[in-house]
ZATOR-279718 format. One record per residue (C-alpha): residue number from 1; residue in three letters; x, y, z. Coordinates in pm, whole numbers. Example, Ala and Ser with C-alpha at 12.3 -4.5 7.8 and 13.67 -1.06 7.14 Angstrom:
BEGIN
+------+--------+--------+--------+--------+
| keke | vodren |      x |      y |      z |
+------+--------+--------+--------+--------+
|    1 |    ALA |   1230 |   -450 |    780 |
|    2 |    SER |   1367 |   -106 |    714 |
+------+--------+--------+--------+--------+
# end
This chain:
BEGIN
+------+--------+--------+--------+--------+
| keke | vodren |      x |      y |      z |
+------+--------+--------+--------+--------+
|    1 |    MET |  -6789 | -11757 |   -247 |
|    2 |    PRO |  -7134 | -11707 |    -87 |
|    3 |    GLU |  -7051 | -11910 |    225 |
|    4 |    ILE |  -6751 | -11685 |    293 |
|    5 |    ALA |  -6967 | -11375 |    252 |
|    6 |    ILE |  -7226 | -11513 |    496 |
|    7 |    ALA |  -6950 | -11607 |    743 |
|    8 |    LYS |  -6814 | -11251 |    729 |
|    9 |    ARG |  -7160 | -11105 |    790 |
|   10 |    LEU |  -7209 | -11334 |   1089 |
|   11 |    TYR |  -6861 | -11273 |   1228 |
|   12 |    PHE |  -6864 | -10896 |   1209 |
|   13 |    ALA |  -7228 | -10867 |   1310 |
|   14 |    GLN |  -7163 | -11063 |   1628 |
|   15 |    GLN |  -6858 | -10863 |   1736 |
|   16 |    GLY |  -7069 | -10597 |   1909 |
|   17 |    GLU |  -7345 | -10824 |   2038 |
|   18 |    LYS |  -7371 | -10924 |   2402 |
|   19 |    ARG |  -7482 | -11284 |   2384 |
|   20 |    SER |  -7445 | -11570 |   2628 |
|   21 |    SER |  -7213 | -11747 |   2385 |
|   22 |    ARG |  -6971 | -11456 |   2349 |
|   23 |    PRO |  -6769 | -11519 |   2672 |
|   24 |    ALA |  -6708 | -11882 |   2575 |
|   25 |    VAL |  -6592 | -11780 |   2227 |
|   26 |    ARG |  -6364 | -11519 |   2383 |
|   27 |    VAL |  -6212 | -11791 |   2603 |
|   28 |    ALA |  -6144 | -11999 |   2291 |
|   29 |    LEU |  -5987 | -11697 |   2124 |
|   30 |    ALA |  -5776 | -11626 |   2434 |
|   31 |    GLY |  -5659 | -11989 |   2433 |
|   32 |    ILE |  -5525 | -11951 |   2079 |
|   33 |    ILE |  -5357 | -11619 |   2161 |
|   34 |    VAL |  -5183 | -11758 |   2470 |
|   35 |    GLY |  -5086 | -12080 |   2292 |
|   36 |    VAL |  -4927 | -11903 |   1995 |
|   37 |    MET |  -4755 | -11651 |   2222 |
|   38 |    VAL |  -4603 | -11927 |   2440 |
|   39 |    MET |  -4489 | -12129 |   2137 |
|   40 |    ILE |  -4320 | -11827 |   1976 |
|   41 |    LEU |  -4144 | -11735 |   2301 |
|   42 |    THR |  -4035 | -12097 |   2347 |
|   43 |    ILE |  -3880 | -12113 |   2002 |
|   44 |    CYS |  -3706 | -11775 |   2036 |
|   45 |    ILE |  -3562 | -11863 |   2378 |
|   46 |    VAL |  -3452 | -12220 |   2302 |
|   47 |    VAL |  -3296 | -12127 |   1968 |
|   48 |    GLY |  -3133 | -11834 |   2148 |
|   49 |    PHE |  -2986 | -12064 |   2413 |
|   50 |    LYS |  -2855 | -12312 |   2157 |
|   51 |    ARG |  -2704 | -12052 |   1927 |
|   52 |    THR |  -2549 | -11844 |   2208 |
|   53 |    ILE |  -2388 | -12140 |   2383 |
|   54 |    THR |  -2276 | -12295 |   2053 |
|   55 |    ASP |  -2111 | -11965 |   1957 |
|   56 |    LYS |  -1931 | -11951 |   2292 |
|   57 |    VAL |  -1806 | -12309 |   2268 |
|   58 |    ALA |  -1693 | -12243 |   1910 |
|   59 |    GLY |  -1519 | -11925 |   2026 |
|   60 |    PHE |  -1290 | -12128 |   2250 |
|   61 |    GLY |  -1241 | -12430 |   2025 |
|   62 |    ALA |  -1384 | -12356 |   1677 |
|   63 |    HIS |  -1645 | -12568 |   1500 |
|   64 |    ILE |  -1393 | -12823 |   1375 |
|   65 |    GLN |  -1040 | -12906 |   1484 |
|   66 |    LEU |   -777 | -13092 |   1282 |
|   67 |    VAL |   -530 | -13241 |   1531 |
|   68 |    SER |   -290 | -13532 |   1565 |
|   69 |    PHE |   -445 | -13878 |   1570 |
|   70 |    ASP |   -233 | -13942 |   1880 |
|   71 |    ASN |   -417 | -13684 |   2090 |
|   72 |    ASN |   -541 | -13810 |   2426 |
|   73 |    ASN |   -844 | -13579 |   2457 |
|   74 |    THR |   -648 | -13333 |   2668 |
|   75 |    TYR |   -514 | -12987 |   2590 |
|   76 |    ASP |   -156 | -13118 |   2580 |
|   77 |    LEU |   -182 | -13216 |   2213 |
|   78 |    GLN |     90 | -13385 |   2014 |
|   79 |    PRO |    236 | -13120 |   1781 |
|   80 |    ILE |    177 | -13152 |   1408 |
|   81 |    GLU |    331 | -12977 |   1111 |
|   82 |    VAL |    104 | -12805 |    858 |
|   83 |    THR |    189 | -12624 |    537 |
|   84 |    ASP |     31 | -12330 |    359 |
|   85 |    SER |   -101 | -12568 |     93 |
|   86 |    LEU |   -292 | -12768 |    358 |
|   87 |    LEU |   -439 | -12450 |    509 |
|   88 |    MET |   -546 | -12334 |    162 |
|   89 |    GLN |   -706 | -12673 |     94 |
|   90 |    LEU |   -902 | -12659 |    420 |
|   91 |    GLY |  -1016 | -12306 |    343 |
|   92 |    SER |  -1141 | -12405 |     -2 |
|   93 |    TYR |  -1425 | -12627 |    121 |
|   94 |    ALA |  -1781 | -12500 |    100 |
|   95 |    HIS |  -1915 | -12327 |    415 |
|   96 |    VAL |  -1564 | -12286 |    563 |
|   97 |    ARG |  -1536 | -11931 |    699 |
|   98 |    SER |  -1187 | -11928 |    846 |
|   99 |    VAL |   -889 | -12156 |    905 |
|  100 |    ALA |   -617 | -12087 |   1162 |
|  101 |    PRO |   -349 | -12290 |   1341 |
|  102 |    PHE |   -350 | -12289 |   1721 |
|  103 |    VAL |   -142 | -12405 |   2016 |
|  104 |    THR |   -265 | -12521 |   2357 |
|  105 |    LYS |    -27 | -12578 |   2647 |
|  106 |    PRO |   -139 | -12668 |   3002 |
|  107 |    GLY |     37 | -12475 |   3274 |
|  108 |    MET |     -3 | -12279 |   3592 |
|  109 |    LEU |    -42 | -11910 |   3676 |
|  110 |    LYS |    140 | -11809 |   3992 |
|  111 |    THR |    156 | -11501 |   4208 |
|  112 |    ALA |    326 | -11453 |   4542 |
|  113 |    GLU |      8 | -11554 |   4725 |
|  114 |    ASP |   -181 | -11785 |   4490 |
|  115 |    PHE |   -163 | -12016 |   4189 |
|  116 |    HIS |   -416 | -12134 |   3931 |
|  117 |    GLY |   -415 | -12414 |   3674 |
|  118 |    MET |   -483 | -12298 |   3320 |
|  119 |    VAL |   -434 | -12369 |   2950 |
|  120 |    LEU |   -235 | -12119 |   2749 |
|  121 |    LYS |   -383 | -12093 |   2402 |
|  122 |    GLY |   -198 | -11931 |   2116 |
|  123 |    THR |   -418 | -11804 |   1835 |
|  124 |    ASP |   -439 | -11528 |   1577 |
|  125 |    TYR |   -820 | -11542 |   1557 |
|  126 |    TRP |   -951 | -11278 |   1797 |
|  127 |    ASP |  -1304 | -11197 |   1672 |
|  128 |    PHE |  -1480 | -11388 |   1951 |
|  129 |    PHE |  -1269 | -11242 |   2232 |
|  130 |    ALA |  -1290 | -10893 |   2085 |
|  131 |    ARG |  -1668 | -10914 |   2142 |
|  132 |    ASN |  -1620 | -11028 |   2503 |
|  133 |    ILE |  -1332 | -10812 |   2624 |
|  134 |    VAL |  -1434 | -10606 |   2928 |
|  135 |    GLU |  -1115 | -10422 |   3018 |
|  136 |    GLY |   -787 | -10340 |   2846 |
|  137 |    GLU |   -711 | -10457 |   2494 |
|  138 |    LEU |   -633 | -10766 |   2292 |
|  139 |    PRO |   -275 | -10900 |   2302 |
|  140 |    ALA |    -58 | -10705 |   2059 |
|  141 |    GLN |    293 | -10788 |   2179 |
|  142 |    PRO |    457 | -11132 |   2213 |
|  143 |    GLN |    455 | -11110 |   2595 |
|  144 |    ASP |     86 | -11007 |   2619 |
|  145 |    VAL |   -187 | -11237 |   2748 |
|  146 |    LEU |   -564 | -11208 |   2782 |
|  147 |    VAL |   -700 | -11340 |   3113 |
|  148 |    SER |  -1062 | -11391 |   3217 |
|  149 |    ARG |  -1210 | -11145 |   3462 |
|  150 |    SER |  -1303 | -11424 |   3704 |
|  151 |    VAL |   -943 | -11553 |   3723 |
|  152 |    ALA |   -805 | -11200 |   3757 |
|  153 |    LYS |  -1045 | -11127 |   4044 |
|  154 |    ARG |   -963 | -11454 |   4218 |
|  155 |    MET |   -587 | -11394 |   4197 |
|  156 |    GLY |   -596 | -11018 |   4255 |
|  157 |    LEU |   -462 | -10931 |   3909 |
|  158 |    ASN |   -512 | -10612 |   3709 |
|  159 |    VAL |   -454 | -10503 |   3352 |
|  160 |    GLY |    -92 | -10407 |   3293 |
|  161 |    GLU |     48 | -10630 |   3569 |
|  162 |    ALA |    303 | -10903 |   3508 |
|  163 |    ILE |    220 | -11269 |   3576 |
|  164 |    SER |    441 | -11577 |   3592 |
|  165 |    CYS |    342 | -11895 |   3408 |
|  166 |    TYR |    498 | -12238 |   3451 |
|  167 |    PHE |    487 | -12526 |   3202 |
|  168 |    VAL |    601 | -12884 |   3261 |
|  169 |    ASP |    756 | -13100 |   2985 |
|  170 |    ASP |    844 | -13445 |   3119 |
|  171 |    THR |   1098 | -13352 |   3390 |
|  172 |    ASP |   1164 | -13001 |   3265 |
|  173 |    VAL |    984 | -12698 |   3408 |
|  174 |    ARG |    981 | -12382 |   3199 |
|  175 |    ALA |    886 | -12044 |   3333 |
|  176 |    ARG |    756 | -11754 |   3128 |
|  177 |    ARG |    675 | -11397 |   3227 |
|  178 |    PHE |    373 | -11234 |   3066 |
|  179 |    LYS |    192 | -10902 |   3089 |
|  180 |    ILE |   -187 | -10888 |   3120 |
|  181 |    SER |   -308 | -10674 |   2829 |
|  182 |    GLY |   -678 | -10722 |   2892 |
|  183 |    LEU |   -960 | -10909 |   3066 |
|  184 |    TYR |  -1242 | -11099 |   2898 |
|  185 |    ASP |  -1572 | -11237 |   3026 |
|  186 |    THR |  -1789 | -11471 |   2816 |
|  187 |    GLY |  -2008 | -11587 |   3106 |
|  188 |    PHE |  -1903 | -11945 |   3029 |
|  189 |    GLY |  -1724 | -12021 |   3356 |
|  190 |    GLN |  -1618 | -12367 |   3243 |
|  191 |    PHE |  -1387 | -12208 |   2985 |
|  192 |    ASP |  -1330 | -11864 |   3138 |
|  193 |    ASP |  -1157 | -12024 |   3436 |
|  194 |    LEU |   -937 | -12232 |   3208 |
|  195 |    PHE |   -807 | -12035 |   2910 |
|  196 |    VAL |   -538 | -11769 |   2896 |
|  197 |    LEU |   -492 | -11627 |   2545 |
|  198 |    THR |   -174 | -11512 |   2373 |
|  199 |    PRO |    -57 | -11460 |   2011 |
|  200 |    PHE |      9 | -11780 |   1819 |
|  201 |    LYS |    383 | -11721 |   1774 |
|  202 |    THR |    431 | -11681 |   2150 |
|  203 |    ALA |    268 | -12016 |   2232 |
|  204 |    GLU |    438 | -12190 |   1939 |
|  205 |    ARG |    776 | -12139 |   2108 |
|  206 |    LEU |    658 | -12362 |   2396 |
|  207 |    LEU |    615 | -12668 |   2173 |
|  208 |    ASN |    877 | -12940 |   2174 |
|  209 |    LYS |    995 | -12901 |   1816 |
|  210 |    GLU |   1354 | -13013 |   1855 |
|  211 |    ASP |   1278 | -13381 |   1785 |
|  212 |    MET |   1065 | -13312 |   1478 |
|  213 |    GLU |   1227 | -13362 |   1142 |
|  214 |    ARG |   1121 | -13050 |    957 |
|  215 |    SER |   1030 | -13154 |    604 |
|  216 |    ASP |    958 | -12794 |    510 |
|  217 |    SER |   1126 | -12500 |    679 |
|  218 |    THR |    823 | -12284 |    599 |
|  219 |    ALA |    577 | -12527 |    760 |
|  220 |    ILE |    398 | -12432 |   1081 |
|  221 |    VAL |    429 | -12643 |   1395 |
|  222 |    CYS |    113 | -12627 |   1602 |
|  223 |    SER |   -125 | -12826 |   1821 |
|  224 |    GLY |   -382 | -12828 |   1544 |
|  225 |    VAL |   -591 | -12627 |   1301 |
|  226 |    GLU |   -920 | -12461 |   1394 |
|  227 |    ILE |  -1192 | -12434 |   1130 |
|  228 |    LEU |  -1501 | -12215 |   1154 |
|  229 |    VAL |  -1805 | -12266 |    930 |
|  230 |    ASP |  -2065 | -12011 |    823 |
|  231 |    ASP |  -2359 | -12249 |    867 |
|  232 |    ILE |  -2381 | -12467 |   1177 |
|  233 |    GLY |  -2627 | -12688 |    992 |
|  234 |    ALA |  -2349 | -12785 |    750 |
|  235 |    LEU |  -2104 | -12871 |   1030 |
|  236 |    ASP |  -2120 | -13249 |    996 |
|  237 |    GLU |  -2103 | -13229 |    617 |
|  238 |    VAL |  -1787 | -13016 |    627 |
|  239 |    ALA |  -1630 | -13235 |    899 |
|  240 |    ASP |  -1692 | -13549 |    692 |
|  241 |    GLU |  -1542 | -13387 |    383 |
|  242 |    ILE |  -1228 | -13287 |    572 |
|  243 |    TYR |  -1207 | -13627 |    739 |
|  244 |    PHE |  -1215 | -13822 |    412 |
|  245 |    ALA |   -962 | -13582 |    259 |
|  246 |    THR |   -711 | -13622 |    545 |
|  247 |    VAL |   -775 | -13967 |    698 |
|  248 |    ASN |   -470 | -14195 |    698 |
|  249 |    HIS |   -252 | -13910 |    574 |
|  250 |    LEU |     63 | -13845 |    771 |
|  251 |    ASP |    144 | -13486 |    852 |
|  252 |    GLU |    426 | -13310 |    673 |
|  253 |    ASN |    696 | -13446 |    905 |
|  254 |    GLY |    574 | -13803 |    844 |
|  255 |    TYR |    489 | -13880 |   1204 |
|  256 |    HIS |    125 | -13822 |   1292 |
|  257 |    CYS |   -201 | -13890 |   1112 |
|  258 |    TYR |   -458 | -13615 |   1114 |
|  259 |    TYR |   -774 | -13651 |   1319 |
|  260 |    VAL |  -1094 | -13447 |   1273 |
|  261 |    GLN |  -1321 | -13362 |   1567 |
|  262 |    THR |  -1623 | -13133 |   1587 |
|  263 |    LEU |  -1724 | -12914 |   1878 |
|  264 |    HIS |  -2003 | -13165 |   1958 |
|  265 |    GLU |  -1743 | -13439 |   2002 |
|  266 |    GLN |  -1522 | -13215 |   2214 |
|  267 |    ASN |  -1807 | -13108 |   2445 |
|  268 |    PRO |  -2058 | -13398 |   2457 |
|  269 |    ALA |  -2204 | -13306 |   2798 |
|  270 |    THR |  -2284 | -12948 |   2696 |
|  271 |    PHE |  -2457 | -13048 |   2375 |
|  272 |    ALA |  -2641 | -13337 |   2541 |
|  273 |    TRP |  -2792 | -13072 |   2769 |
|  274 |    LEU |  -2885 | -12858 |   2470 |
|  275 |    ASP |  -3048 | -13160 |   2302 |
|  276 |    LEU |  -3275 | -13194 |   2604 |
|  277 |    LEU |  -3406 | -12845 |   2527 |
|  278 |    ASP |  -3530 | -12975 |   2191 |
|  279 |    MET |  -3745 | -13229 |   2372 |
|  280 |    ASN |  -3884 | -12952 |   2594 |
|  281 |    VAL |  -3976 | -12751 |   2285 |
|  282 |    VAL |  -4160 | -13046 |   2131 |
|  283 |    VAL |  -4355 | -13110 |   2454 |
|  284 |    ILE |  -4452 | -12742 |   2494 |
|  285 |    ILE |  -4560 | -12701 |   2131 |
|  286 |    VAL |  -4766 | -13024 |   2134 |
|  287 |    LEU |  -4940 | -12920 |   2457 |
|  288 |    MET |  -5011 | -12569 |   2331 |
|  289 |    LEU |  -5148 | -12704 |   2001 |
|  290 |    LEU |  -5374 | -12942 |   2192 |
|  291 |    VAL |  -5497 | -12661 |   2417 |
|  292 |    ALA |  -5559 | -12432 |   2119 |
|  293 |    GLY |  -5734 | -12712 |   1930 |
|  294 |    PHE |  -5955 | -12800 |   2226 |
|  295 |    ASN |  -6049 | -12435 |   2273 |
|  296 |    MET |  -6140 | -12397 |   1908 |
|  297 |    VAL |  -6347 | -12717 |   1909 |
|  298 |    SER |  -6547 | -12588 |   2204 |
|  299 |    GLY |  -6574 | -12246 |   2037 |
|  300 |    LEU |  -6703 | -12394 |   1712 |
|  301 |    ILE |  -6958 | -12610 |   1894 |
|  302 |    ILE |  -7089 | -12301 |   2072 |
|  303 |    LEU |  -7111 | -12110 |   1742 |
|  304 |    ILE |  -7304 | -12398 |   1587 |
|  305 |    LEU |  -7543 | -12429 |   1880 |
|  306 |    ASP |  -7586 | -12052 |   1884 |
|  307 |    GLY |  -7671 | -12054 |   1513 |
|  308 |    VAL |  -7891 | -12361 |   1507 |
|  309 |    GLN |  -8193 | -12158 |   1385 |
|  310 |    LEU |  -7984 | -12017 |   1101 |
|  311 |    ILE |  -7872 | -12368 |   1008 |
|  312 |    GLY |  -8234 | -12488 |    999 |
|  313 |    THR |  -8338 | -12191 |    786 |
|  314 |    LEU |  -8053 | -12240 |    537 |
|  315 |    LYS |  -8131 | -12609 |    503 |
|  316 |    ALA |  -8500 | -12531 |    456 |
|  317 |    LEU |  -8401 | -12294 |    173 |
|  318 |    GLY |  -8211 | -12577 |      2 |
|  319 |    ALA |  -7854 | -12540 |    134 |
|  320 |    ASN |  -7673 | -12872 |    170 |
|  321 |    ASN |  -7462 | -12979 |    469 |
|  322 |    ARG |  -7128 | -12895 |    303 |
|  323 |    PHE |  -7241 | -12539 |    230 |
|  324 |    VAL |  -7349 | -12480 |    589 |
|  325 |    GLN |  -7034 | -12646 |    726 |
|  326 |    ARG |  -6815 | -12415 |    520 |
|  327 |    ILE |  -6996 | -12112 |    665 |
|  328 |    PHE |  -6916 | -12208 |   1022 |
|  329 |    LEU |  -6566 | -12331 |    939 |
|  330 |    ALA |  -6495 | -11997 |    771 |
|  331 |    GLN |  -6627 | -11815 |   1078 |
|  332 |    ALA |  -6403 | -12030 |   1302 |
|  333 |    ALA |  -6109 | -11966 |   1067 |
|  334 |    MET |  -6153 | -11591 |   1119 |
|  335 |    LEU |  -6131 | -11646 |   1494 |
|  336 |    ILE |  -5819 | -11860 |   1447 |
|  337 |    LEU |  -5651 | -11598 |   1229 |
|  338 |    LYS |  -5737 | -11328 |   1481 |
|  339 |    GLY |  -5594 | -11539 |   1763 |
|  340 |    VAL |  -5278 | -11622 |   1567 |
|  341 |    LEU |  -5231 | -11254 |   1475 |
|  342 |    TRP |  -5257 | -11135 |   1836 |
|  343 |    GLY |  -5046 | -11428 |   1955 |
|  344 |    ASN |  -4772 | -11320 |   1716 |
|  345 |    ILE |  -4798 | -10957 |   1821 |
|  346 |    LEU |  -4770 | -11042 |   2190 |
|  347 |    GLY |  -4510 | -11319 |   2149 |
|  348 |    LEU |  -4281 | -11123 |   1919 |
|  349 |    GLY |  -4336 | -10808 |   2124 |
|  350 |    LEU |  -4225 | -10977 |   2448 |
|  351 |    ALA |  -3932 | -11141 |   2268 |
|  352 |    ALA |  -3825 | -10803 |   2126 |
|  353 |    LEU |  -3853 | -10646 |   2471 |
|  354 |    GLN |  -3617 | -10908 |   2615 |
|  355 |    TYR |  -3386 | -10887 |   2312 |
|  356 |    PHE |  -3331 | -10512 |   2344 |
|  357 |    THR |  -3353 | -10464 |   2722 |
|  358 |    HIS |  -3229 | -10798 |   2869 |
|  359 |    LEU |  -3508 | -10754 |   3121 |
|  360 |    ILE |  -3498 | -11112 |   3257 |
|  361 |    PRO |  -3154 | -11195 |   3406 |
|  362 |    LEU |  -3003 | -11540 |   3456 |
|  363 |    GLU |  -2728 | -11681 |   3675 |
|  364 |    ALA |  -2433 | -11705 |   3436 |
|  365 |    ALA |  -2262 | -11971 |   3648 |
|  366 |    THR |  -2556 | -12204 |   3589 |
|  367 |    TYR |  -2689 | -12111 |   3244 |
|  368 |    TYR |  -2368 | -11975 |   3080 |
|  369 |    VAL |  -2551 | -11652 |   2988 |
|  370 |    ASP |  -2639 | -11351 |   3204 |
|  371 |    SER |  -2987 | -11295 |   3059 |
|  372 |    VAL |  -3247 | -11492 |   2866 |
|  373 |    PRO |  -3113 | -11506 |   2508 |
|  374 |    ILE |  -3348 | -11437 |   2217 |
|  375 |    VAL |  -3305 | -11533 |   1853 |
|  376 |    PHE |  -3580 | -11464 |   1600 |
|  377 |    ALA |  -3582 | -11790 |   1405 |
|  378 |    TRP |  -3818 | -11666 |   1134 |
|  379 |    GLY |  -3828 | -11995 |    947 |
|  380 |    TRP |  -3949 | -12179 |   1259 |
|  381 |    ILE |  -4193 | -11900 |   1349 |
|  382 |    VAL |  -4355 | -11903 |   1003 |
|  383 |    THR |  -4374 | -12284 |   1010 |
|  384 |    LEU |  -4532 | -12269 |   1356 |
|  385 |    ASN |  -4801 | -12026 |   1240 |
|  386 |    VAL |  -4886 | -12233 |    933 |
|  387 |    LEU |  -4894 | -12551 |   1141 |
|  388 |    THR |  -5118 | -12393 |   1404 |
|  389 |    ILE |  -5372 | -12269 |   1149 |
|  390 |    ALA |  -5370 | -12595 |    951 |
|  391 |    LEU |  -5408 | -12824 |   1254 |
|  392 |    SER |  -5676 | -12604 |   1411 |
|  393 |    LEU |  -5884 | -12616 |   1093 |
|  394 |    LEU |  -5826 | -12990 |   1059 |
|  395 |    ILE |  -5940 | -13052 |   1415 |
|  396 |    LEU |  -6257 | -12847 |   1350 |
|  397 |    LEU |  -6374 | -13083 |   1077 |
|  398 |    LEU |  -6499 | -13329 |   1338 |
|  399 |    PRO |  -6730 | -13096 |   1537 |
|  400 |    ALA |  -6852 | -12950 |   1207 |
|  401 |    MET |  -7019 | -13287 |   1148 |
|  402 |    ILE |  -7278 | -13183 |   1409 |
|  403 |    ILE |  -7437 | -12971 |   1138 |
|  404 |    THR |  -7537 | -13285 |    943 |
|  405 |    LYS |  -7744 | -13402 |   1241 |
|  406 |    ILE |  -7954 | -13087 |   1260 |
|  407 |    SER |  -8300 | -13138 |   1109 |
|  408 |    PRO |  -8473 | -12830 |    957 |
|  409 |    ALA |  -8815 | -12963 |   1055 |
|  410 |    LYS |  -8725 | -12998 |   1422 |
|  411 |    VAL |  -8553 | -12662 |   1432 |
|  412 |    MET |  -8845 | -12483 |   1265 |
|  413 |    HIS |  -9092 | -12666 |   1490 |
|  414 |    PHE |  -8889 | -12562 |   1797 |
|  415 |    GLU |  -8880 | -12203 |   1674 |
+------+--------+--------+--------+--------+
# end
């Protein structure tokens, strides 16, 4: 197209010129670069926060839990009985990654000098804690437990030492002796200070099973079933499917209905805080788009005013307004693409620097992570780039109307 060819000639010819309009155009270009860079960093950081904290919450309580309908939103859950057929059914749903029974039992750690309230959790799913173990090893023997580093430091405990645990059932107090096989640290103090981990079979022995009429001797008695999904976006869909498949169904001993709860329902305060981050992202992106758009409008106006003689000449030679407008819009589009390109280079470069070096630290007690988390959400980044280019060009249509007001006769007379 001839207008594109003319725009290229103008754009590349002006790159080496020192004209009064050049600084203003450079400011417009810098505005786009900074805007795109800030938006990319915002998306990478916020998505990183949400995904990291969601993974930590899911590590302690899974994405979905199937428990007794009689639960009172505490960790002292009413035991239920599940069979292999139920576990296989739960594992057959789309997006379900793993299914495992668990036991939680509130109790107290005690040493000669100190004591600490905790929840003993029995599980056979160790992937999350294997990634966060800092000393020792995962529990391998029935008497082994995994304790958080913060609790161990507070109580003066070390790997390999024995620890006494006490559990209360009505008027009965039961004591158990465990050995600390390892220490973990997730940076999520809310849970690190609470959970002590042990193999499922060890915790299962603490449940009150004597009063349960065992309908199947091979069935598992547990506090509930934890379900992990492979796509957090499908969480509600999977939870609804499990809910409708199990609602109003008694468990295998005929006592308790099943109840489905997601990690969002178990931790409403945490995810309400994360939802606020979404609003921050929207505000930042809107502001940056407005700044970039304003800069490009001013840049295009300067280009038009700087090329007013060229506009008059083209019109005198028979070019219509649309042809001339496309020339300057194409020239502005080249500036936009250059700004978006450099914005991506700087934004992704800084994000990669933080991703690999953890250069910017955070207070784990406040933010639940020890450094600014980064996730490269490529779908959002591509969408952001397309949106930035499209909106910038759309905004430029209005100042491009100035070209229709330029009269060739007045321009040539002024020349």
